[in-house]
Backbone as a ProteinNet text record, in pm:
[ID]
protein_1_A
[PRIMARY]
MADISIPAAIYALAVVAVFILLYEKGKKKYTPYCEALDKEEYPLKALAPVGFATLEMIKRNYESNIDRKLRRQLRELKDEEYVEFFLRATWATAASYFLIGLFLSALLALASVGAAATVGTAAFGGLLAYTVFSDLDKKIKERHTKIILDLPDFANKILILSGAGLSIKGAIVLISKEMEKETPFYHELKHSVYLLENGATAEQAMDSLSSRCNMPEVRRLVSALLQNIHNAGPEVLIAMREISRELWNNRRAAAKIAAEEAGTKLLFPMMLMLLAVILMVAAPAVMSLGLT
[TERTIARY]
-6239.5	-6073.6	-5979.6	-5994.5	-5929.2	-5819.6	-5767.6	-5607.3	-5500.1	-5386.4	-5304.1	-5196.7	-5178	-5112.4	-4948.6	-4891.5	-4735.8	-4667.1	-4692.7	-4684.8	-4737.4	-4859.7	-4920	-4793.4	-4821	-4734.9	-4610.6	-4525.6	-4392.7	-4374.7	-4482	-4513.9	-4561.5	-4607.6	-4675.1	-4560.5	-4505.2	-4352.4	-4290.9	-4246.4	-4142.9	-4159.6	-4340.6	-4365.8	-4322.7	-4397.2	-4418.2	-4244.7	-4165.9	-4045	-3986.2	-3992.5	-3898.4	-3927.5	-4100.1	-4159.3	-4095.3	-4083.7	-4023.8	-3895.5	-3810.7	-3740.4	-3649.6	-3733.5	-3696.9	-3765.9	-3848.3	-3916.1	-3821.8	-3738.6	-3671.7	-3513.7	-3494.5	-3369.6	-3391.4	-3504.1	-3571.9	-3595.3	-3600.9	-3651.4	-3518.6	-3419.3	-3312.9	-3253	-3234.8	-3172.8	-3259.6	-3415.3	-3471.6	-3578.7	-3559.3	-3734.8	-3694.7	-3567.9	-3567	-3654.6	-3625.9	-3674.9	-3807.8	-3831.5	-4014.8	-4114.8	-4030.7	-4045.9	-4056.3	-3985.3	-4027	-4109.8	-4182.6	-4311.8	-4411.1	-4541.8	-4674.5	-4740.5	-4803.8	-4883.5	-5026.4	-5082.7	-5182.6	-5099.6	-4990	-4965.5	-4917.1	-4900.3	-4813.1	-4902.7	-5036.8	-5073.6	-5017.4	-4973.2	-4883.7	-4747.2	-4709.6	-4549.9	-4511.4	-4591.8	-4527.4	-4439.7	-4506.2	-4415.4	-4324.3	-4330.6	-4231.3	-4086.8	-4038.3	-3937.5	-3917.4	-4033.6	-3971.3	-3957.4	-4052.8	-4013.6	-3889	-3826.3	-3668.6	-3558.6	-3574.7	-3497.8	-3513	-3635.1	-3647.3	-3582.3	-3587.5	-3507	-3328.7	-3334.4	-3174.8	-3154.7	-3205.9	-3176.3	-3153.9	-3238.4	-3241.8	-3124.6	-3086.2	-3018.2	-3022.2	-3155	-3246.6	-3136.2	-3110.8	-3024.1	-3120	-3234.5	-3309.3	-3225.5	-3256.8	-3233.5	-3328.7	-3426.4	-3516.2	-3614.1	-3671.7	-3761.7	-3854	-3892.7	-3999.3	-3912.8	-3822.2	-3770.3	-3744.3	-3700	-3683.1	-3844.3	-3932.5	-4059.4	-4085.7	-4057.8	-4110.7	-4042.3	-3891.8	-3789.9	-3915.8	-3922.1	-3997.4	-4134.6	-4156.9	-4330.8	-4260.7	-4171.3	-4160.7	-4120.9	-4031.3	-3969.9	-4069.4	-4193.7	-4293.7	-4390.4	-4365.6	-4418.5	-4327.4	-4183.6	-4131.5	-4023.5	-3927.2	-3796.8	-3732.5	-3578.5	-3538.5	-3413.9	-3402.2	-3311.1	-3379.1	-3493.6	-3579.9	-3624	-3604.7	-3646.3	-3619.3	-3499	-3431.7	-3512.6	-3491.3	-3506.4	-3686.5	-3790.9	-3914.9	-3923.1	-3844.1	-3843.2	-3786.3	-3727.1	-3691.5	-3809.1	-3889.5	-4008.6	-4112.6	-4119.7	-4239.2	-4219.9	-4091	-4073.6	-4086.6	-4041.5	-4054.4	-4184.5	-4265.2	-4435.4	-4474.6	-4435.6	-4476.2	-4445	-4327.4	-4328.1	-4343.3	-4369.2	-4443.7	-4592.3	-4625.3	-4780.7	-4816.4	-4750.4	-4688.3	-4648.8	-4536	-4530.7	-4628.2	-4739.4	-4813	-4930.7	-4953.9	-5047	-5006.4	-4862.1	-4819.8	-4853.9	-4822.5	-4829.9	-4984.5	-5053.1	-5168.3	-5233.9	-5217.8	-5197.7	-5123	-5029.6	-4971.8	-5068.6	-5087.8	-5150.4	-5318.3	-5377.7	-5466.5	-5462.5	-5370	-5300.2	-5281.3	-5246	-5251.9	-5401.8	-5466.9	-5640.7	-5716.3	-5638.2	-5673.7	-5813.2	-5784.6	-5946.7	-5926.8	-5848.8	-5822.2	-5728.6	-5704.8	-5563.5	-5610.5	-5759.1	-5808.7	-5803.3	-5865.3	-5807.2	-5659.2	-5610.9	-5452.8	-5429.1	-5423.4	-5397.3	-5431.3	-5585.8	-5612.9	-5585.8	-5559.4	-5483.7	-5367.7	-5265.6	-5148.3	-5161.9	-5268.3	-5277.5	-5327.4	-5369.9	-5445.4	-5327.5	-5202.4	-5091.5	-5041.1	-5037.4	-4999.1	-5063.7	-5188.1	-5276.9	-5274.5	-5234.1	-5217.9	-5096	-4956.6	-4866	-4874.1	-4946.9	-4989.8	-5040.8	-5094	-5173.6	-5063.6	-5019.9	-4882.3	-4868.5	-4832.4	-4752.2	-4886.9	-4991.5	-5185.5	-5170.7	-5179.8	-5192.7	-5112.3	-5011.3	-4890.2	-4916.7	-4978.7	-4989.3	-5168	-5228.9	-5412.1	-5297.1	-5224	-5179.7	-5138.6	-5024.9	-4985.8	-5074.6	-5193	-5318.6	-5399.5	-5405.2	-5461.3	-5403.4	-5299	-5194.3	-5186.9	-5172.6	-5180	-5329.3	-5473.5	-5500.2	-5557.9	-5487	-5522.5	-5410.6	-5321.6	-5201.7	-5249.5	-5359.8	-5374.5	-5534.5	-5563	-5685.8	-5600.8	-5490.9	-5385.6	-5383.7	-5303.7	-5226.4	-5276.2	-5419.2	-5452.3	-5470.2	-5568.5	-5529.8	-5388.9	-5276.2	-5162.5	-5080.1	-5095.9	-5078.3	-5159.6	-5273.7	-5353.4	-5282.8	-5261.5	-5192.8	-5069.3	-4944	-4888.3	-4866.3	-4979.9	-4964.2	-5068.8	-5119.1	-5171.9	-5096.9	-4989.5	-4922.6	-4783.1	-4759.1	-4672.9	-4709.4	-4795.2	-4901	-4896.9	-4896.7	-4878.2	-4736.7	-4653.9	-4528.6	-4436.9	-4481.1	-4415.9	-4293.7	-4223.8	-4119.4	-4168.2	-4168.5	-4182.7	-4120.6	-4059.3	-3969.8	-4059	-4080.6	-4159.3	-4291.2	-4379.6	-4461.4	-4460.9	-4421.2	-4380.7	-4365.1	-4299.1	-4265.4	-4410.4	-4483	-4559.4	-4702.5	-4711.2	-4821.1	-4783	-4715.2	-4668.9	-4693.2	-4653.6	-4622	-4798.2	-4888	-5049.2	-5106.8	-5085.5	-5140.4	-5147.5	-5317.5	-5304.4	-5323.4	-5387.5	-5425	-5326.6	-5324.3	-5203.3	-5232.2	-5280.9	-5282	-5116.5	-5098.5	-5009.3	-4917.1	-4970.8	-4857.4	-4829.1	-4941.1	-4892.6	-4783.6	-4787	-4693.5	-4565.9	-4542.9	-4433.4	-4399.6	-4457.2	-4429.7	-4366.3	-4389.4	-4359.5	-4253.1	-4207.8	-4128.1	-4001.6	-3991.7	-3926.1	-3883.4	-3967.2	-3970.1	-3909.2	-3881.1	-3781.6	-3670.4	-3635.7	-3463.3	-3479.7	-3536.6	-3516.8	-3445.5	-3503.1	-3474	-3350.3	-3301.6	-3210.6	-3135.9	-3000.5	-2945.3	-2945.1	-3046.8	-3089.2	-3077.8	-3039.9	-3109.4	-3219.9	-3264.1	-3451.1	-3386.2	-3290.2	-3297.7	-3299.4	-3256.2	-3257.7	-3379.4	-3472.6	-3609.4	-3689.5	-3678.5	-3764.8	-3771.4	-3639.9	-3633.2	-3708.2	-3692.8	-3760.5	-3872.5	-3949.8	-4082.1	-4104	-4020.6	-4019	-4042.3	-3928.3	-3907.1	-3963.7	-4040.3	-4160.5	-4278.5	-4300.1	-4452.3	-4445.9	-4369.8	-4332.5	-4447.8	-4481.3	-4577.6	-4558.6	-4585.8	-4542.8	-4593	-4730.5	-4786.5	-4706	-4648	-4533.6	-4400.3	-4400.3	-4264.3	-4219.5	-4367.5	-4375.4	-4408.1	-4441.9	-4483.8	-4351.4	-4305.7	-4167.6	-4074.3	-4058.9	-3991.8	-4019.1	-4150.7	-4202.9	-4172.9	-4154.7	-4105.4	-3984.1	-3869.2	-3759.9	-3717.4	-3775.6	-3707.3	-3811	-3906.8	-3921.5	-3841.5	-3795.4	-3685.5	-3587.3	-3546	-3387.1	-3401	-3524	-3525.3	-3673	-3737.7	-3885.6	-3874.9	-3972.7	-4039.6	-4187.6	-4297.3	-4363.2	-4392.1	-4289.5	-4310.8	-4301	-4240.9	-4295.8	-4396.1	-4459	-4614.2	-4694.7	-4679.6	-4777.9	-4759.4	-4680.6	-4642.1	-4739.5	-4718.1	-4776.1	-4958.3	-4964.4	-5131.3	-5195.2	-5085.6	-5136	-5126.4	-5038.2	-5017	-5136.6	-5179.2	-5303.2	-5363.2	-5408.7	-5557.8	-5566.4	-5428.1	-5416.6	-5458.1	-5411.3	-5420	-5582.6	-5615.8	-5773.6	-5805	-5809.6	-5863	-5856.4	-5720.9	-5695.8	-5735.1	-5795.6	-5884.1	-5990.3	-6077.6	-6191.1	-6215.4	-6146.9	-6057.6	-6086.8	-5981.7	-5977.5	-6106.1	-6167.6	-6284.9	-6456.1	-6382.8	-6534.5	-6491.1	-6339.4	-6283.3	-6357.7	-6367.5	-6430.5	-6499	-6583.2	-6770.3	-6798.4	-6754.2	-6748.1	-6725.7	-6635.3	-6580.6	-6671.9	-6670.1	-6784.6	-6905.8	-7005.4	-7103.6	-7062.1	-6952.6	-6977	-6925.9	-6891.4	-6890.5	-7036.1	-7099	-7237.2	-7312.2	-7328.9	-7387.3	-7414.2	-7326.7	-7306.1	-7438.2	-7396.2	-7505.1	-7649.1	-7667.4	-7767.9	-7861.5	-7769.4	-7859	-7868.5	-7797.1	-7809.5	-7964	-7985.9	-8108.4	-8189.6	-8200.2	-8315.8	-8348.3	-8280.6	-8284	-8354.5	-8305.3	-8434.2	-8477.7	-8506.2	-8651.7	-8824.9	-8754.4	-8755.6	-8856.2	-8677.8	-8748	-8868	-8873.4	-8967.2	-9145	-9113.8	-9219.7	-9297.4	-9226.5	-9249.2	-9293.6	-9207.9	-9218.5	-9348.2	-9428.1	-9547.1	-9633.2	-9630.7	-9720.7	-9668.1	-9515.2	-9508.3	-9551.1	-9576.4	-9606.8	-9735.2	-9777.6	-9954.5	-9976.5	-9918.6	-9929.3	-9886.1	-9798.5	-9760.6	-9856.4	-9985.8	-10075	-10159.7	-10180.5	-10322.1	-10271.8
4773.5	4878.6	4926.8	5071.5	5139	5132.4	5131.7	5156.6	5208.3	5192	5238.1	5359.1	5486.7	5553.4	5509.9	5540.2	5551.1	5618.3	5776.3	5832.8	5713.2	5674	5602.1	5483.1	5423.5	5257.3	5280.4	5408.8	5433.5	5509	5566.2	5645.4	5501.1	5381.7	5299.1	5184.3	5167	5065.2	5135.8	5254.8	5320.6	5326.2	5340	5337.8	5193.4	5127.2	4954.1	4888.2	4917.8	4895.6	4975.8	5075.1	5130	5085.1	5049	4997	4888.8	4797.2	4709.8	4651.5	4756.6	4711.6	4793	4879.2	4996.2	4835	4748.5	4699.2	4571.4	4544.5	4423.2	4473.1	4586	4614.4	4651.2	4706.9	4741.8	4617.2	4502.6	4396.2	4314.1	4306.8	4271.3	4303	4414.5	4550.5	4555.1	4600.9	4619.1	4587	4429.2	4350.5	4335.6	4308.1	4319.1	4465.5	4547.1	4683.4	4690.3	4646.4	4681.9	4573.6	4408.4	4334.9	4370.3	4503.5	4549.9	4652.1	4692.1	4792.7	4753	4803.2	4762.6	4737.6	4638.3	4599.3	4731.2	4731.6	4829.7	4949.3	5012.3	5125.6	5190.1	5047.9	5037.4	4926.2	4955.4	4841.6	4820.5	4894.9	4836	4856.5	4793.4	4750.4	4636.2	4624.9	4482.5	4537.1	4680.3	4758.8	4887.1	4904	4974.4	5001.1	4824.7	4875.1	4940.3	4929.5	5035.7	5209.2	5239.2	5386.2	5367.3	5257.2	5252.7	5285.9	5222.9	5208.3	5353.9	5439.2	5569.2	5629.4	5665.8	5762.2	5724.5	5565.8	5586.4	5648	5572.6	5631	5783.4	5890.2	6037.9	6040.2	5961	6020	6163.5	6102.4	6215.6	6185.5	6366.4	6372.4	6427.2	6429.5	6433.1	6552	6645.6	6785.9	6922.2	6870.3	6967	7007.8	7151.4	7182.3	7093.1	6961.3	6868.5	6825.6	6728.2	6605.3	6659.1	6822.8	6844.2	6839.3	6864.2	6842.8	6749.9	6659.3	6492.5	6425.6	6468.1	6396.4	6484	6595.1	6613.8	6537.3	6496.5	6464.1	6317.3	6228.4	6130.6	6062.9	6194.5	6177.9	6118.6	6177.7	6204.7	6034.5	5994.2	5821.7	5752.8	5785.6	5640.3	5695.4	5569.8	5575.3	5627.9	5719	5802	5742.7	5631.4	5530.3	5499.2	5477.8	5458.9	5582.5	5700.8	5829.5	5820.5	5793.4	5803.3	5694	5594.7	5488.8	5511.4	5543.4	5591.3	5705	5764.8	5917.2	5864.3	5724.9	5691.8	5614.8	5568.2	5441.1	5548.6	5671.2	5738.7	5833.6	5859.3	5896.9	5767.3	5674	5523.9	5535.3	5528.3	5504.9	5563.4	5683.8	5841.8	5804.5	5764.9	5772.8	5595.5	5534.8	5383.5	5422.8	5510.9	5566	5614.2	5732.4	5778	5688.9	5606.9	5499.1	5436.4	5374.6	5371.4	5378.4	5516.2	5598.8	5590.6	5610.8	5565.6	5478.7	5379.6	5230.8	5217.8	5253	5228.2	5316.4	5412	5555.7	5461.9	5400.3	5343.7	5219.3	5188.6	5025.7	5049.9	5236.9	5274.7	5338.3	5371.4	5403.7	5281.6	5172.6	5022.9	5034.2	5047.6	5008.8	5104.6	5214	5348.3	5416.3	5392.9	5463.8	5631.9	5708.3	5829.5	5860.4	5996.3	6080.1	6144.2	6150.8	6233.8	6146.6	6019	5890	5856.8	5857.7	5840.6	5941.4	6043.9	6180.3	6185.4	6148.6	6102.8	6055.6	5921.8	5808.9	5887.7	5945	5985.7	6046	6138.9	6227.5	6204.4	6100.9	5983.6	5934.8	5913.9	5836.2	5961.8	6090.2	6193.4	6228.7	6215.5	6248.9	6104.6	6024.2	5892.5	5949.7	5989.4	6015.1	6142.9	6236.5	6327	6279.6	6177.8	6126.3	6055.9	6032.7	5984.9	6098.7	6204.3	6311.5	6350.8	6342.4	6391.8	6334.3	6218.4	6110.9	6139.4	6174.1	6181.3	6314.2	6403.2	6536.4	6475.2	6417.2	6381.3	6345.9	6230.3	6152.4	6250	6322.7	6444.4	6520.7	6558.1	6671.9	6566.2	6445.1	6372	6357.3	6338.2	6319.3	6439.7	6540.5	6695.3	6721	6692.7	6713.7	6603.1	6478	6402.1	6402.4	6489.9	6556	6636.3	6779.1	6874.7	6797.9	6742.9	6651.9	6628.7	6551.7	6543.1	6629.9	6718.3	6835.2	6854.7	6933.7	7014.3	6904.4	6777.6	6702.9	6682.6	6641.2	6626.7	6776.6	6905.7	7006.7	6993.6	6926.2	6926	6843	6755	6661	6697.4	6701.5	6809.8	6896.3	7010.2	7112.2	7040.3	6916.8	6903.2	6815.9	6696.6	6647.9	6729.7	6836.2	6942.4	6994.3	7030	7114.8	7004.9	6918.1	6821.4	6792	6835.9	6800	6725.9	6683.1	6597.7	6669.5	6618.9	6685.2	6666.2	6778.1	6778.6	6628.1	6591.4	6493	6371.9	6351.6	6244.6	6226.5	6324.1	6385.9	6290.3	6342.6	6305.5	6173.9	6094.2	5968.4	5893.1	5921	5832.9	5911	5989.5	5995.1	5907.1	5876.9	5785.7	5624.1	5642.3	5448	5446.3	5526.5	5532.7	5527	5657.1	5664.1	5499.7	5483.1	5364.8	5402.3	5516.7	5545	5558.4	5465.4	5502.8	5515.1	5673.5	5786.4	5823.3	5917.2	5934.9	6020.1	6137.1	6187.3	6134.6	6033	5934	5812.3	5799.2	5711.4	5781.3	5888.5	5996.2	5987.1	6018.9	6092.3	5926.6	5792.5	5690.5	5641.1	5683.4	5719.4	5801.5	5899.8	5997.4	5908.6	5900.4	5836.2	5707.6	5636.4	5552.1	5595.7	5668.2	5743.7	5779.5	5849.7	5927.8	5807.9	5705.5	5611.3	5527.9	5541.1	5462.7	5563.2	5666.7	5744.7	5835.8	5918	6021.9	6135.3	6262.2	6344.4	6413.9	6486.2	6556.9	6644.8	6728.7	6806.9	6692.9	6574.3	6495	6417.1	6350.5	6314.8	6431.1	6534.6	6618.7	6674.9	6684.7	6705	6638.6	6502.9	6356.5	6407.9	6426.7	6416.9	6564.7	6704.6	6801.3	6735.9	6694.8	6691.9	6549.4	6437	6381.6	6401.7	6528	6573.8	6690.6	6775.7	6887.1	7056.9	7049.2	7148.8	7245	7377	7525.1	7455.8	7378.4	7364.1	7292.2	7221.8	7100.8	7155.2	7223.4	7286.8	7434.4	7476.4	7539	7460.7	7376.8	7280.4	7235.6	7199.9	7110.2	7237.8	7344.6	7460.8	7480.3	7476.3	7528.2	7383	7289	7158.5	7190.2	7187.4	7200.5	7304.2	7436.2	7567.5	7510.4	7434.1	7390.3	7279.2	7197.9	7079.1	7178.4	7274	7328.7	7447.9	7496.7	7667.7	7637.7	7536.5	7508.5	7646.2	7648.8	7830.8	7854	7972.5	8022.3	8114.7	8142.4	8224.3	8080.1	8003.1	7897.5	7853.1	7837	7707.7	7833.5	7967.2	8086.2	8043.8	8023.5	7986.2	7849.3	7804.8	7690.2	7654.2	7742.8	7719.6	7839.4	7909.3	8031.3	7933.4	7850.4	7744.7	7638.6	7585.5	7498.1	7547.7	7678.5	7767.4	7759.3	7815	7816.5	7670.3	7540.9	7444.8	7430.6	7448.7	7442.5	7457.2	7570.4	7673	7612.1	7568.7	7514.9	7406.2	7288.8	7150.5	7184.7	7334.7	7387.3	7369.7	7487.2	7505.6	7351.9	7279.6	7134	7095.5	7085.5	7000.3	7036.9	7172.4	7237.7	7223.5	7246.6	7212.8	7073.3	6996.2	6821.5	6789.9	6856.1	6873.4	6914.3	7027.1	7078	6998.8	6899.8	6860.3	6707.2	6701.6	6569.4	6575	6717.2	6753.1	6791.6	6824.6	6814.9	6660.3	6575.4	6408.7	6361.1	6411.6	6340.7	6380.9	6499.8	6614.9	6481.1	6461.1	6300.5	6228.1	6151.8	5998.7	6104.4	6217.1	6235.5	6256.3	6331.4	6347.9	6243.3	6175.7	5981.1	5979.8	5955.7	5916.2	5994.9	6152	6222.6	6185.5	6163.3	6101	5973.8	5888.5	5782.6	5782	5853.4	5878.8	5959	6044.2	6107.8	6041.1	5925.3	5821.4	5723.4	5686.8	5604.8	5652.9	5789	5866	5860.5	5884.7	5937.9	5852	5719.3	5644.7	5605.2	5509.8	5465	5598.5	5744.1	5810.9	5810.5	5776	5806.3	5643.9	5567.8	5390.8	5425.4	5490.7	5525.5	5613.1	5673.9	5745.5	5697.4	5642.3	5532.7	5368.9	5384.7	5277.5	5335.1	5501.7	5529.1	5604.9
-4605	-4534.5	-4640.5	-4632.4	-4747.6	-4733.2	-4836.4	-4843.9	-4755.6	-4716	-4559.9	-4687.3	-4612.2	-4721.5	-4672.2	-4720.8	-4690	-4582.7	-4585.2	-4464.4	-4312.9	-4346.2	-4209.4	-4195.7	-4305.6	-4296.6	-4234.3	-4253.2	-4185.5	-4037.1	-4052.6	-3893.6	-3797.7	-3829.7	-3762.8	-3726.8	-3836.5	-3853.4	-3759.9	-3742.2	-3693.6	-3554.9	-3510.6	-3357.1	-3320.3	-3402.1	-3335.8	-3249.5	-3419.3	-3432.3	-3306.6	-3238.5	-3145.1	-3010	-2991.4	-2901.6	-2881.7	-2968	-2967.5	-2891.9	-2963.4	-2906.7	-2771.3	-2728.6	-2588.5	-2494.4	-2525.1	-2442.3	-2384.2	-2505.8	-2500.7	-2416.6	-2496	-2413.1	-2252	-2243.9	-2099.7	-1959.8	-2065.6	-1981.8	-1961.6	-2026.1	-2011.3	-1905.3	-1872.5	-1723.6	-1614.6	-1663.2	-1561.2	-1495.5	-1525.7	-1486.6	-1314.8	-1248.9	-1138	-1048.4	-1108.7	-1043.2	-1073.3	-1210.2	-1209.7	-1092.6	-1107.2	-965.9	-850.3	-789.5	-701.4	-655.5	-785.9	-768.7	-736	-671.2	-606.1	-749.8	-729.4	-847	-844.4	-724.3	-731.5	-757.2	-679.1	-744.3	-880.6	-897.1	-1052.4	-1147.4	-1180.7	-1279.6	-1370.2	-1476.3	-1609.2	-1565	-1448.5	-1430.2	-1542.7	-1574.7	-1646.2	-1795.8	-1809.1	-1972.9	-1874.9	-1793.5	-1675.5	-1774.9	-1831	-1878.5	-2018.3	-2066.6	-2169.5	-2142.1	-2045.5	-1973.7	-1940.5	-1812.3	-1809.9	-1921.6	-2007.5	-2101.8	-2206.5	-2207.1	-2268.4	-2228.2	-2074.2	-1983.4	-2001.9	-2038.3	-2053.4	-2159.3	-2257.8	-2420.9	-2429.7	-2319.2	-2337	-2242.4	-2164.8	-2067.9	-1963.7	-1928.8	-1785.3	-1715.9	-1693.4	-1515.2	-1375.2	-1388	-1290.9	-1179.6	-1277.2	-1152.7	-1206.6	-1267	-1322.6	-1177.1	-1215.1	-1073.1	-1049.8	-1143	-1125.4	-1081.6	-1097.8	-1018.4	-898.9	-887.3	-690.8	-639.9	-697	-641.5	-582.2	-695.9	-650.4	-565.6	-585.9	-427.6	-306.3	-292.8	-160.7	-168	-279.3	-206.4	-158.6	-282.2	-227.6	-118.7	-48.2	112.1	176	132.8	284.5	247	149.5	138.4	126.5	66.7	109.8	119.6	192	324.6	197.9	297	205.4	150.1	159.6	85.6	-33.2	-57.8	-223.9	-254.8	-235.6	-305.5	-410.1	-469	-643.8	-688	-626.2	-696.8	-752.6	-691	-691.2	-805.9	-807.3	-883.5	-980.1	-1032.2	-1156.3	-1194.5	-1115.6	-1136.8	-1168.4	-1111.9	-1153.8	-1351.5	-1316.4	-1479.9	-1506.4	-1515.5	-1593.3	-1648.3	-1552	-1550.1	-1685.2	-1622.4	-1719.4	-1886.7	-1918	-2092.8	-2084.2	-1982.7	-2034.8	-2131.7	-2016.4	-2045.5	-2178.1	-2168.6	-2327	-2464.3	-2427.4	-2503	-2557.7	-2498	-2502.1	-2609.9	-2545.5	-2656	-2796.6	-2835.9	-2910.3	-2992.7	-2944.2	-3007.5	-3042.8	-2969.9	-2971.7	-3097.7	-3113.8	-3226.5	-3339.9	-3369.8	-3488.1	-3495.7	-3405.3	-3474.3	-3534.3	-3468	-3517.4	-3695.2	-3698.5	-3844.1	-3929.1	-3882.7	-3959.5	-4004.5	-3899.4	-3956.2	-4034.1	-4065.2	-4173.4	-4091.6	-3955	-3904.5	-3880.7	-3977.8	-3979	-3892.2	-3930.1	-3869.5	-3746	-3738.7	-3547.3	-3504.5	-3499	-3439.2	-3391.7	-3528.8	-3453.1	-3360.8	-3392.4	-3286.5	-3135.9	-3165.1	-3041.6	-2961.5	-2956.9	-2905.4	-2867.8	-2958.8	-2915.3	-2786.7	-2809	-2725.7	-2585.5	-2562.6	-2478	-2377.9	-2458.5	-2413.1	-2303.6	-2352.3	-2282.1	-2192.3	-2203.9	-2069.5	-1980.6	-2010.5	-1913.1	-1826	-1905.8	-1839	-1721.7	-1787.3	-1717	-1563.9	-1535.3	-1449.9	-1337	-1403	-1296.9	-1174.3	-1256.3	-1146.6	-1063.8	-1163.7	-1049.6	-965.3	-1022.3	-868.9	-729.7	-780.8	-687.3	-582.6	-669.6	-594.3	-522.8	-580.7	-478.2	-359.8	-390.8	-273.3	-125.8	-160	-88.8	-56.8	-113.7	-0.4	32.8	-19.5	102.1	238	264.8	354.4	410.2	346.2	428.1	531.8	466.2	488.9	619.1	619.1	718.6	855.4	823.2	905.2	1020.2	944.1	966.3	1092	1098.8	1140.2	1256.6	1272.4	1378.4	1486.9	1408.2	1473.1	1618.4	1607.2	1724	1861.7	1820.1	1894.8	1977.6	1920.8	1952.6	2027.5	1969.5	2036.4	2219.2	2242.8	2292.2	2411.6	2375.2	2473	2496.2	2421.9	2504.2	2568.9	2571.5	2672.6	2828.5	2794.7	2898.9	2996.3	2918.2	2981.8	3052.3	2957.7	3051.9	3176.6	3093.6	3271.9	3378	3375.4	3459.7	3527.3	3446.6	3473.7	3409.2	3316.2	3191.9	3106.4	3097.7	2974.7	2913.8	2791.3	2654.1	2539.6	2577.4	2532.6	2559.3	2730.4	2780.2	2744.4	2716.7	2635.2	2501.4	2433.9	2251	2308.4	2378.3	2362.6	2419	2533.6	2584.1	2500.2	2412.8	2351.2	2221.5	2140.3	2041.7	2065.1	2216.6	2250.8	2286	2329.9	2333.5	2227.3	2159.9	2041.3	1937.3	1944.2	1821.7	1687.5	1670.4	1542.3	1437.7	1328.7	1211.8	1092.3	1141.2	1063.2	1035.4	924.5	879.9	956	1061.4	1139	1239.6	1297.2	1424.7	1402.3	1226.5	1214.5	1208.2	1175.2	1186.3	1284.2	1389.6	1539.7	1571.6	1572.2	1590.3	1513.3	1404.8	1346.5	1452.4	1428.7	1527.1	1664.2	1745	1834.7	1876.4	1749	1806.3	1747	1579.7	1615.5	1783.6	1804.9	1950.4	2070	2089.4	2190.3	2118.3	2000.3	1954.3	1943.1	2001.3	1969.4	1922.4	1808.6	1752.4	1888.1	1840.2	1912.3	1894.7	1973.7	1995	1850.3	1798.2	1698.7	1578.3	1545.8	1418.9	1462.9	1542.5	1517	1494.5	1582.6	1519.9	1390.4	1343.5	1163.5	1110.8	1139.3	1047.6	1039.4	1159.8	1179.9	1050.6	1058.8	1010.5	858.8	837	686.4	623.7	686.1	653.9	634.7	706.8	656.5	576.9	600.7	527.2	496.5	585.5	623.7	681.5	697	739.2	880.5	882.8	1054.8	1086	1088.6	1152.9	1169.5	1077.8	1112.3	1193.9	1228.3	1314.9	1460.7	1461	1580.3	1633.3	1543.4	1587.1	1626.6	1577.1	1635.8	1753.8	1788.7	1914.1	2037.8	1984.8	2087.6	2101.8	2020.9	2061.2	2137.8	2147.4	2196.6	2371.3	2377.1	2506.1	2537.3	2462.9	2490.2	2545.4	2492.5	2522.1	2639.4	2629.1	2696.8	2755.6	2861.4	2910.1	2981.9	2940.8	3036.1	3016.1	3075.5	3047.2	2899.6	2858.1	2682.6	2627.3	2618.3	2557.7	2492.4	2636.4	2654.5	2610.6	2602.7	2559.4	2412.4	2353.4	2240.2	2183.1	2261	2196.5	2218.3	2293.1	2314	2194.6	2178	2037.1	1921.7	1899.6	1809.3	1779.7	1924	1893.8	1889.3	1897	1855.7	1715.7	1641	1505.5	1412.1	1535.8	1410.7	1494.4	1553.8	1544.2	1411.9	1422.2	1265.4	1154.5	1143	1046.4	1026.2	1121.3	1102.1	1060.1	1113.1	1136.7	941.6	895.3	756.2	669.1	696.6	606.4	637.5	727.7	764.1	679.5	659.1	579.6	431.5	382.2	244.4	241.1	281.7	280.2	252.6	356.9	338.1	241.1	147.6	46.4	-93.8	-68.2	-202.8	-162.5	-57.9	-30.1	-123.1	-100.9	-165.6	-309.5	-339.5	-515.5	-592.6	-486.7	-548.7	-547.2	-451.6	-425.2	-584.8	-626.3	-736.5	-820.8	-885.2	-967.8	-965.5	-875.9	-831.6	-828.3	-766.7	-726.3	-877.8	-939.9	-1125.3	-1174.3	-1138.9	-1226.2	-1122.7	-1019.2	-975.9	-1001.4	-1014	-1047.3	-1214.4	-1311.5	-1379.7	-1419.4	-1315.1	-1327.2	-1293.2	-1187.7	-1093.2	-1243.1	-1317.5	-1438.7	-1552.8	-1560	-1689.4	-1614.1	-1472.1	-1430.9	-1429	-1408.8	-1376.9	-1557.9	-1647.1	-1767.3	-1867.6	-1823.2	-1910	-1979.5	-1853.8	-1856.7	-1910.4	-1915.4	-2032.4	-2158	-2134.3	-2342	-2365.5	-2311.2	-2310.6	-2412	-2303	-2299.3	-2462	-2470.6	-2568.1	-2693.8	-2715.2	-2808.5	-2849.2	-2738.9	-2764.1	-2833.2	-2802.4	-2834.8	-2947.4
[MASK]
++++++++++++++++++++++++++++++++++++++++++++++++++++++++++++++++++++++++++++++++++++++++++++++++++++++++++++++++++++++++++++++++++++++++++++++++++++++++++++++++++++++++++++++++++++++++++++++++++++++++++++++++++++++++++++++++++++++++++++++++++++++++++++++++++++++++++++++++++++++++++++++++++++

């Protein structure tokens, strides 16, 4: 093994020392917060104290544009009262991943494996930190796709029940109670109906549905529903039918995109299968050439 250079030794010792100090400091104060995190969602939650301690050390104020975006996303995925906690947990996870990369790069520096490997490992920590936010974007995208697929059926049921003489509010309650699908939209609809049945106004219940779904399609549908609740008439029903047609178009577009993405995901396995077939066909010929 090559001799360790002095700069590499200083870098490695400094990173390891800071990592250990941050871990010990975070462990004393933030262990209960880390234990509350889901193991599947936060697989390295045991090292999250490092991230929490880092954020405390730099005195992050959580008022940037990224923080506002994260709050909007987390309001869709978590209960309102826990949004701030999960905002900090998200940043703590990203910070801990980045520091893990630095820690591993420090170990490589001590092993004298070369500057390229050391820098590459540190960059890998930054890539891991980025995946925390990209995974959240992916969850929101998948959630919105599922909501788009449910909206046309819901709008049609509203039109059918209101045409049969049931009020819009009564139709919403009936659909939420009879629908057994546990999809994001119907989950949020059941929550809004729960609010409605426990003293909330129609505006409050529908605003909860709109904010929890956070999609222009849902906001427009909610606006039409509230207009119908307060001012029922043929004009509102005409608007509802128009919205229903648009929702069906959106659903077809979402289904088309999902089909295209599925085809792209199948491309790599198909290439592997083709390679395996080629090897199976070519192997006997190559072996026979070798024997001759």
